[in-house]
N, C-alpha and C positions, 0 to 999 in steps of 0.2 A: 504493500499500500503506500504509496508516494506520499508520505506527511500527510494524509488523508486522517479526521479523525472520524470515528465510529459515532453515527447519529445517537445510538444508545447509550454510549459514555457518555457523551455532553450532556444529554437529558436527565444523565441520574449525578453528572456534576450540577447539573445547572436545580435539579431539588435543591440541596441543603441551602443555595445562596438564596433560593426563590423563600422558603422559610425563614431565613433569616431577615431576608427584608421585609418579611410580613411580621415579624416581632419587630423590627424596630418601628414599623409604623403603629402597630396595637402600644406600643412603650410611648411614642409621641402621640398618641389620641389618648393616653392615658395621663401622662401631665397637663396635657392640655385642658382635660376636665379638670384636672383638679386647682389650676391656675386660677380659670376665668369662671365667669359666671353662665348658667344655663345656656344664658342668651348668646352670649361669646361663642358657646362651644358648639351651637347647632349652627353658627356660622362656617365656623369650620371645620363640620363635620362630612360635608361634600367632598371637599378637597384630599379630603383623609382617605376616602371610601374610593377617588379617584388616583389617590398613588396607590393603593393595591392595585387594581383594575392596572395601571400601567408598569407596574412589577409584572405582571401576567401576561400583558403585553408584548414586553420586551424578550423575558424568557419564549413565549411562544413564536416570536420571530429572531431568534437564534436558533431555536431547535428547526423552524421550519429550513431556513439557510443550509443548516447542515445536511439536512434531506436531499435539497436540489441540486442537479446538475452545476457544476462550474462553468465558468467560461472557458478552461480548456479542454474539458470534456465534451461542452457543446460544439467546441472547433473542432475536437477528435473524429467526433461523429459525423461531421461535415464531408473531413478529408474522407472519411472511409466510405460516405456515400455518392461522394462526388459536388453534392447539392447543398447551395446555404439554407440555414433554416429561413422561410418566409413565413409571417402567421398568414393564414387566408382571411379574405376580408369576408365578410358577413353579408349576405345577400338580406335586403332590405324588402321588406316586404309591401 
């Protein structure tokens, strides 16, 4: 394997990072609740939820990119097939 990372290994390695990030967000959430009034807490609650979602999206993107073919793999396929990849235009109804 030419310096490639196994997608399963990458995914397994990211799970603890994702769990740690969620824990940090939960701790921040707790501290904000302790330091502020209920009204202030409700104002920051949505951004805290968004930060959890952002962590999950980032981990998903990294996992997806590890599973997709690289440019060199696509170039190799083109060389083997003797054709260039061209997306097919969708027919308009």
